[in-house]
C-alpha positions in Angstrom: -4.6 20.0 9.3 -5.8 17.7 6.7 -4.8 19.5 4.1 -1.0 19.7 5.2 -1.7 15.5 5.6 -2.3 15.4 1.9 0.5 17.7 1.2 2.9 15.0 3.3 1.7 12.0 1.4 1.9 13.6 -1.7 5.5 14.5 -1.2 6.4 11.5 0.8 4.9 9.2 -2.4 6.7 11.8 -4.9 10.4 11.4 -3.2 9.8 7.8 -3.0 9.2 7.5 -6.9 12.2 9.8 -7.5 14.5 8.3 -5.4 13.7 5.3 -7.2 14.0 6.4 -10.5 17.3 7.6 -9.9 18.9 4.7 -8.6 17.7 3.0 -11.6 19.0 5.5 -13.9 22.1 5.5 -12.3 22.5 2.1 -11.2 23.0 3.0 -7.5 20.9 -0.3 -6.1 22.3 -1.6 -3.2 21.3 -4.7 -0.6 20.4 -1.9 1.9 18.0 0.2 -0.6 16.3 -3.3 -1.8 15.2 -3.9 1.6 14.6 0.0 2.9 12.5 0.8 -0.6 9.8 -1.8 -0.2 9.4 -1.4 3.4 9.1 2.7 3.3 6.1 1.5 1.2 4.6 -0.3 2.9 5.0 2.0 5.6 3.6 5.0 4.0 0.8 2.7 2.6 -0.4 1.1 6.2 0.0 4.7 7.6 -2.1 6.4 5.4 -4.7 3.4 5.6 -4.4 3.7 9.6 -5.2 7.6 9.7 -8.1 6.9 7.6 -9.3 4.3 10.6 -8.1 6.4 13.5 -10.6 9.5 11.2 -13.5 6.7 10.9 -13.4 6.5 7.4 -12.0 3.3 7.1 -12.6 -0.2 9.3 -9.8 -1.4 11.8 -9.8 -4.8 10.8 -9.6 -4.7 6.8 -6.6 -2.5 7.4 -5.0 -4.8 9.6 -5.3 -7.7 6.8 -3.6 -4.8 4.4 -0.9 -4.6 6.7 -0.6 -7.8 7.6 -0.3 -9.6 4.4 2.1 -7.0 3.0 4.4 -7.0 6.3 4.8 -11.1 5.8 5.5 -10.9 2.2 8.0 -8.2 2.8 9.5 -9.4 5.5 9.4 -13.0 3.4 11.0 -11.2 0.5 13.4 -9.5 2.7 14.9 -12.7 4.5 14.9 -14.3 0.7 17.4 -12.3 -0.8 19.2 -12.1 2.5 19.4 -15.9 1.4 20.1 -14.7 -2.1 16.9 -16.3 -3.1 14.6 -14.3 -5.2 10.6 -14.2 -5.2 8.7 -13.6 -8.6 6.4 -10.4 -8.2 2.8 -12.1 -9.6 0.9 -9.7 -11.6 -1.7 -10.1 -8.7 0.4 -8.2 -6.4 1.5 -5.4 -8.9 -2.3 -5.2 -9.3 -2.9 -5.0 -5.5 -0.7 -2.2 -5.4 -2.1 -0.1 -8.3 -5.8 -0.7 -6.4 -4.6 0.0 -3.0 -2.6 3.2 -4.2 -5.5 4.4 -6.5 -7.8 4.0 -3.4 -5.7 5.7 -1.1 -4.8 8.7 -3.5 -9.0 8.6 -3.6 -9.9 9.2 -0.5 -7.1 11.0 -0.2 -8.1 13.6 -2.4 -11.9 13.6 -2.1 -11.7 13.6 2.0 -8.9 16.6 1.9 -11.5 18.2 -1.2 -14.3 17.9 1.5 -12.3 20.2 3.9 -12.3 23.2 1.9 -15.7 25.3 2.2 -15.4 26.8 -1.4 -15.3 23.1 -2.5 -18.2 22.3 -0.1 -20.2 25.0 -1.4 -20.0 24.5 -5.1 -19.6 20.4 -4.9 -21.1 19.3 -1.6 -23.6 16.8 -3.4 -20.6 15.2 -5.1 -18.0 15.0 -2.2 -21.0 13.6 -0.2 -21.5 10.9 -3.1 -18.2 9.8 -3.5 -17.4 9.5 0.7 -20.8 8.0 0.9 -20.3 4.9 3.9 -21.7 2.1 1.9 -19.4 3.1 -1.1 -16.6 3.7 0.8 -16.8 0.4 2.2 -17.3 -2.1 -0.5 -14.3 -0.3 -2.1 -12.3 -0.9 0.6 -13.6 -4.7 1.1 -12.9 -5.2 -2.7 -9.6 -3.7 -2.2 -9.3 -5.8 0.8 -9.9 -9.3 -0.9 -7.5 -8.4 -3.6 -4.9 -7.8 -1.3 -5.6 -11.2 0.7 -5.7 -13.0 -2.8 -2.5 -12.0 -3.7 -0.9 -12.9 -0.7 -2.3 -16.6 -0.9 -1.8 -16.4 -4.6 1.9 -15.3 -3.5 2.4 -17.9 -0.9 1.1 -21.0 -3.6 2.9 -19.5 -6.5 6.2 -19.9 -4.0 5.7 -22.6 -1.6 8.4 -24.6 -2.7 11.3 -21.5 -2.3 9.3 -20.8 1.2 10.1 -24.3 2.5 13.5 -24.2 1.2 13.9 -20.7 3.0 12.9 -22.7 6.4 14.0 -25.6 6.3 17.2 -27.0 8.2 19.7 -27.4 5.5 19.2 -23.7 4.5 
């Protein structure tokens, strides 16, 4: 079952990438797509993080911090676009996404590899190191801090636009 979950995640990530590539290549960019694509990305990553909470690999509080930050920012961006206003995506947000995805792929690949008997027989010692609770915890902690930090920067750099979006005149 765990092997199937890796396949489902990889298939979802691949179809998301392909969908975006097709939209840009043929200029099939719609308002609906601008709203749904980032939302789908957040749902995929959040669901994967929460799955690791259920498997007792990741702490719930860290995943909640990441999910709340990502959904608040995605909601703000969507509302701004609805109002014909646009947020700049900071380099911090791009790094945040890169490290979230890198960490998720790492966990998915190593955790799934550990479910294969032949891999465990040959590389069990390495898998034990790679899935060490302390390493996973502090790596996730770093990802959580980066995510929270990028959210704070996002609010700081866009505070004028955010105020404008929610002002009475807007």
